[in-house]
C-alpha positions in Angstrom: 45.2 -24.8 -4.8 43.9 -28.4 -5.3 40.2 -29.0 -4.7 37.9 -32.0 -5.0 34.9 -31.4 -7.3 31.4 -31.8 -5.8 30.2 -35.4 -6.0 26.6 -36.2 -6.7 25.2 -39.6 -7.4 23.6 -40.2 -10.7 20.3 -42.0 -10.3 18.6 -43.6 -13.3 15.1 -44.9 -13.5 14.2 -47.7 -15.9 10.6 -48.4 -16.8 9.4 -51.5 -18.6 6.8 -51.1 -21.3 3.8 -53.5 -20.8 1.0 -54.1 -23.3 -2.0 -56.2 -23.8 -3.0 -57.0 -27.4 -6.5 -55.8 -28.1 -7.1 -58.7 -30.6 -5.8 -61.8 -28.7 -5.3 -60.5 -25.2 -1.7 -61.6 -25.2 0.4 -59.7 -22.6 3.9 -58.6 -23.3 6.5 -56.9 -21.1 9.9 -55.5 -22.0 12.9 -57.0 -20.2 15.7 -55.2 -18.4 19.2 -55.3 -20.1 21.3 -58.1 -18.5 23.6 -55.7 -16.8 20.7 -54.2 -14.8 19.5 -57.5 -13.6 22.6 -58.1 -11.5 22.3 -55.2 -9.1 20.6 -51.9 -8.7 24.0 -50.4 -8.1 26.1 -49.3 -11.1 29.5 -50.6 -12.0 31.5 -47.6 -10.6 29.7 -47.8 -7.2 30.2 -51.6 -7.2 33.9 -51.2 -7.9 34.2 -48.6 -5.1 32.4 -51.0 -2.6 34.7 -53.8 -3.7 37.8 -51.6 -3.2 36.6 -50.5 0.2 36.4 -54.1 1.2 39.7 -55.4 -0.2 42.3 -52.7 -1.0 41.1 -50.6 1.9 39.6 -53.2 4.2 36.7 -51.2 5.8 34.0 -53.0 7.7 30.5 -53.2 6.4 29.4 -50.4 8.8 32.3 -48.1 7.9 31.7 -48.7 4.2 28.0 -47.9 4.7 28.8 -44.8 6.7 31.4 -43.5 4.2 29.1 -44.0 1.2 26.3 -42.2 3.1 28.3 -39.3 4.4 30.5 -38.7 1.4 28.3 -39.6 -1.6 24.8 -39.5 -0.1 24.2 -43.1 -1.2 22.2 -45.2 1.2 23.1 -48.9 0.8 22.3 -51.8 3.1 24.9 -54.2 4.6 23.3 -57.0 2.6 23.8 -55.1 -0.7 27.5 -54.4 0.3 27.9 -58.2 1.0 26.4 -59.1 -2.3 28.6 -56.7 -4.2 31.8 -57.8 -2.4 30.8 -61.5 -3.1 30.8 -60.7 -6.9 34.4 -59.3 -6.6 35.9 -62.3 -4.7 38.4 -64.3 -6.7 
């Protein structure tokens, strides 16, 4: 028997540390790593969205429905468009 393992999305939360110096009142705030500034969607999900638009040309609506029903990932059509734009040659 061949079976597909359960698929659950991995959600990460990043918090930026912010401080105010008690001596000079200078404010500092940590920055996100550059890879996180590009998109709130990780590289594996982004590659899947890219594949669903190129190798398996699904519409935005069908891509959105597939990700929601299969992976429980809610994603807007605008986010799908932005991800696909990054994968265009």
